[in-house]
N, C-alpha and C positions, 0 to 999 in steps of 0.2 A: 576580435571576431565581431562583425556587425550583427544587428538584431536578426536580419533575414538569414544569415549564415548560421547563427546560433540556433534559430528555430529549425532549419533544415537538418543541422547536425543532431539536434534533440530528436527530431522525427526519425532520422535514420537509426540512431541508437535505440530508440523505443521499438522500432520495427524489428531490428536485429534481436533485441531481448525477447520479444514476443515469439520470434521464430525459434530461438534457442529453447525456451521452455515449452513452446507449443509442440515441439517434436517429442517431448517426453511426458506430456500430461497423462497419457494412458499407459505409460511404460511399466508401471508397477501397481500392484493392488493397493487399495486404500488401507491405511494403517489405523491403529487404535484411536489416536487423538483426532484423526480426520473425521471419523464417523461417530465418535463417542461424545463429542462436546455438545454441539447444538444441531439437532436435525429437524426441529420443529419450524413452524411458520414464524413470521415476524413478531407477533405478540408473545408466543411461547419463548422465543429467543430472548426478547427483552426481559421477560419475567425471570428466566434462568440467570441472566447476567446480573440482575439487580437483587436477586434473592440471596441473602447471606447464608442460607442453608444449603445452597448448591455447591458442588465441588469445584466449579469453575467461575465463581463470582469474580468480577474484575475484568474478564475478557468481554468487552462491550460488543454490541451486536452488529456494528456497521458491516464488517466483511462477511459476517454470516448472513446478513440480509442480502448482500450481493450474491453470495453463494446460493441462497434460496431462489433468486431470480433465475439463475442458470439451471438449477434443478427443476424449476417449474417449466422452463422452456425446453430443456433437453432430456428430462427424465432422470430419476434417481439411479437408474441402471447404468448410466454413462459415467465412467470414471472421470472423463474430461469435464463433465458438467460440475462435478464436485470441486474441481481445481481451477476452472476458467477464471474465476474472480481473482485468484492469487496471481495468475499469469498476467492479467491486466494491471494489477497493482505493481508487479515487478517491472513491467514495461514502463509504467508511469514513473517509478523510482529512478530507473536508468535515464529516461528522457529528462526528468526534472533536475537530475544531478548536473546534466550539461548546462541547463539554464541557470542553476545555482552558481556554478563557476563563472558563467557568463562571458564577459569580455576577455578573459584570459585565454591565451592560446592553448591552454591545456584542457579546456572544457570538454572536448570530444573524448580525450583520454580518460578524464574523470568518469564520464558516463560509461565508457567501455569497461573500466575497472569494476563498476557496479554490475554491468551486464555479464561479465565473465567471472564474477566472484562466486566460488562454489557454494557458499552459504546462501547468498542471495538467490542464486539459481535454484537451489533446493527449495527455498521457501516460495519461489515463484511456481513451483510444481507441487506444492503441498496445500491441502485445503485447510489453511489456518489463517490467522489475521496478520501474520508477520510481514508479508509482502506489502500490505496496506500501511503498516506502521512505517516502513521505509519510504513508501510513496508520499505519505503525508508529511513525514519529516523532511524529505527533499523539497516538497512544496513550501513548507515553512522557511526553509533556507533560501528559496527563490525570493520570497517576500521580504526576508531580512536583508536582502541586498539594498532595499530602499523601503524601510518599514513605515515611513510616514506616507509615502505615495501608495504603498501596497498594503495598508493596514487592514483592509477588509479581506484581502487574500490571506493575510496572516491569521486573522481571527477565524476565517473559514477553515483553514487547514488545521488550526489548533482545536477548533470545535469538533471537526470530524475525527481528529486524532483521539480526542477524549471519548468519542462514541465508538472508536475502534478498540481502544485499550484504556482501562482506567488509569494506568500509569501515564498516559498522555495528558491527563489533567495536571499532574505535577510538572511535567515538562512545560506545558502551556502556561501555567502560572508563573514559572520561573522566567520564561521568555517575555511575558507581558510586563512583569516587574522590571526586568532589565531594560525593556524599551521605554518604560515610563521614567526610569531613572536617567 
C-alpha cells in the first residue's frame, strides 16, 4: 500500500470509528468512574493526579484535560460532552493502527479490527483515559516503524502517554532503552 493509499485508508477507518462511537455517546447514562474521577479544571486535575493521598493517583490528566475542553464548550449537562474526547482518541487509535501496519496489505484490516473491537468501542464511548492510551500506543507504533527518522514523533507520543497514564512512563522507558540498544 503506497503512502497516499495508506493515508486514505487510515482516514476512512478513523471516520468509520468516529461514526460507530458517535452513534452511542449519549446512549447510556454516565456511570460512577466517568463522573467520580476528575471533574475539576486543569490545575485541580493535575493536583489530583499527582497527590498520593488521592484515590486515583497515577491516572494522569491528559485525557481529562481534553474532556474539560468539551465540557467547557458543550456544558456539563451533555453526556456526549463528557465522552467526546474518548471518541476522538478511539478514532485516532483505529486510524493510527492502519499507519502502524503501513505497507502491508493487511493495514486496513488491522485498523478495522480496532474499530470493531468491542472493548475498544466501549472505551471510545466512555469518559475515561483508555481510548487515549490506545491512540498514543498506536502513534508510538507508527514511529517505531522508523524510530531514527521519527524519533521526535516517538518521544512526543511517549511523553503524551506518560501524561495520560502513569504506567505510560514505564512503557516509554522500556521503548527508549530498546531503541538505544
